[in-house]
C-alpha positions in Angstrom: -15.1 333.0 0.8 -17.8 336.0 0.1 -16.3 338.9 1.1 -16.9 340.0 4.2 -14.9 336.7 5.1 -12.4 337.9 3.1 -11.8 340.6 4.9 -12.5 339.0 7.5 -9.4 337.2 6.8 -7.3 339.9 6.0 -7.8 341.6 9.5 -7.2 338.2 10.9 -3.3 338.3 9.1 -2.4 342.2 9.7 -3.1 341.4 13.7 -1.8 339.0 14.2 1.7 340.6 12.4 1.1 343.3 15.1 3.0 342.3 19.2 0.6 342.2 21.6 4.1 342.8 24.6 5.7 345.2 25.6 7.8 346.8 23.2 11.5 348.1 23.5 12.9 351.0 21.8 14.9 349.6 18.0 17.6 351.3 16.4 21.7 352.5 16.8 21.9 355.0 18.9 21.4 355.2 22.7 19.8 358.1 24.6 17.1 360.3 23.3 18.8 363.4 21.4 22.4 361.8 21.0 24.5 361.7 18.6 23.5 358.8 16.0 20.7 357.8 17.9 17.8 356.7 16.0 14.7 359.0 16.3 12.3 356.7 15.2 13.4 354.9 18.5 12.0 357.5 20.2 8.8 356.5 18.9 8.6 352.3 19.8 6.3 352.8 22.7 3.5 353.9 19.8 3.2 350.4 18.5 0.5 348.4 18.8 -3.1 349.0 19.1 -4.6 351.8 21.1 -8.9 352.3 21.5 -10.3 354.7 22.7 -14.2 353.6 23.2 -17.6 355.5 24.1 -21.1 354.7 24.4 -21.2 356.6 21.2 -18.3 356.2 18.7 -15.3 354.2 18.7 -11.7 355.1 17.5 -9.4 351.9 17.2 -5.4 353.4 16.2 -3.1 350.7 14.8 1.0 351.1 14.7 3.3 348.0 13.6 6.1 348.6 15.0 9.1 350.5 13.3 11.2 349.0 10.9 13.0 350.6 7.9 13.0 353.6 9.6 9.6 354.0 9.2 6.6 352.8 11.5 2.7 352.8 9.6 -0.4 353.3 11.2 -3.8 352.9 10.5 -6.7 354.4 11.8 -10.7 353.3 12.4 -13.9 355.6 14.4 -17.1 353.8 14.4 -20.3 355.3 15.2 -23.8 353.8 15.5 -22.6 350.4 14.1 -20.6 352.8 10.9 -17.5 353.6 9.8 -17.8 357.5 9.5 -13.9 358.3 9.2 -11.0 356.3 8.8 -6.8 357.9 8.2 -3.3 356.0 7.0 -0.3 356.5 8.4 3.7 357.2 8.3 5.8 358.5 10.9 10.0 358.5 9.5 13.2 360.5 10.3 14.1 363.3 8.2 17.8 363.8 9.6 16.9 364.2 13.5 13.6 365.2 13.0 10.1 362.5 12.8 7.6 363.4 10.1 4.1 362.4 10.7 1.9 362.4 7.3 -1.7 361.7 7.2 -3.4 360.7 4.7 -7.1 360.8 6.4 -10.5 359.4 4.6 -12.2 361.8 1.7 -9.1 364.6 2.2 -5.1 365.0 0.8 -2.4 363.7 2.4 -0.4 366.4 5.7 2.6 366.5 6.7 3.0 367.8 10.8 7.1 367.6 11.1 8.6 367.7 15.1 9.8 370.8 16.3 13.1 371.5 15.1 13.9 373.7 18.7 12.5 370.6 21.3 14.2 367.1 21.8 12.7 363.8 21.3 11.5 362.4 24.4 10.7 358.9 25.2 7.1 359.7 26.6 5.9 362.8 24.3 5.8 362.7 20.3 4.8 366.8 18.6 4.2 366.9 15.6 2.9 370.8 13.6 2.4 372.0 10.5 0.9 375.9 10.3 0.2 375.5 6.8 -3.0 373.1 7.2 -6.7 374.3 8.2 -6.9 372.4 10.6 -5.0 370.6 13.4 -2.2 372.0 13.0 -0.4 370.3 16.3 -0.6 367.4 16.7 0.5 365.8 20.5 1.3 362.1 21.3 1.8 362.3 25.1 2.3 358.3 27.2 0.8 357.7 30.4 2.0 354.3 31.7 2.2 351.6 29.6 -1.7 351.2 28.6 -2.6 354.6 28.0 -2.0 358.0 25.8 -3.8 360.4 24.9 -3.2 362.3 21.6 -3.9 366.0 22.0 -5.6 368.3 18.3 -4.9 371.7 17.9 -5.2 373.9 15.2 -6.5 377.4 14.7 -9.5 378.6 16.3 -12.3 382.2 16.1 -10.7 385.6 17.0 -6.9 384.2 16.7 -7.8 381.6 19.5 -6.3 377.9 19.6 -8.7 375.8 19.4 -8.7 371.8 20.7 -9.5 368.0 22.0 -8.2 365.3 23.7 -8.2 361.6 23.0 -7.4 359.2 25.2 -6.7 356.1 24.6 -5.7 352.5 25.9 -3.6 349.9 25.0 -6.1 346.8 23.8 -5.1 343.1 22.2 -4.3 343.2 18.2 -6.8 340.6 17.5 -9.9 340.3 15.3 -12.8 340.0 18.1 -14.1 336.6 18.5 
């Protein structure tokens, strides 16, 4: 099998392991914020494949379901038929807080933590790292079963905050035919 055939096979094998139907929160506990609740369960809705597609670029973000206390993800941005960026992602609980770790292409690993004062919610995930250059804040907001927005924020000119939104829709986790 040639290299592109091998990559296609591996991609198909990985994607075949991901769920394509509705997902339910996993873990022990109960209501969000309840003592003994599994913090990673608040992110169960994120599992699956999410896409942003415009005339100029496409972004695919894939998250495995929570298991073993973590979720693993990856992201790829393609523009003009060329992969321009990619990112390895990890989400895990640290006590009652969630930690979002990103390893973007060509950059160092950066960890972002859910704020201690903010309760975990079933419809949004907030992560912050004020010591990071950009971004310093990430917000995943669920907008129904099949769409979400990722808000990316950081320092702007003159002490302002600059940011952008990436609206994404749930897509099937399967290789193209």
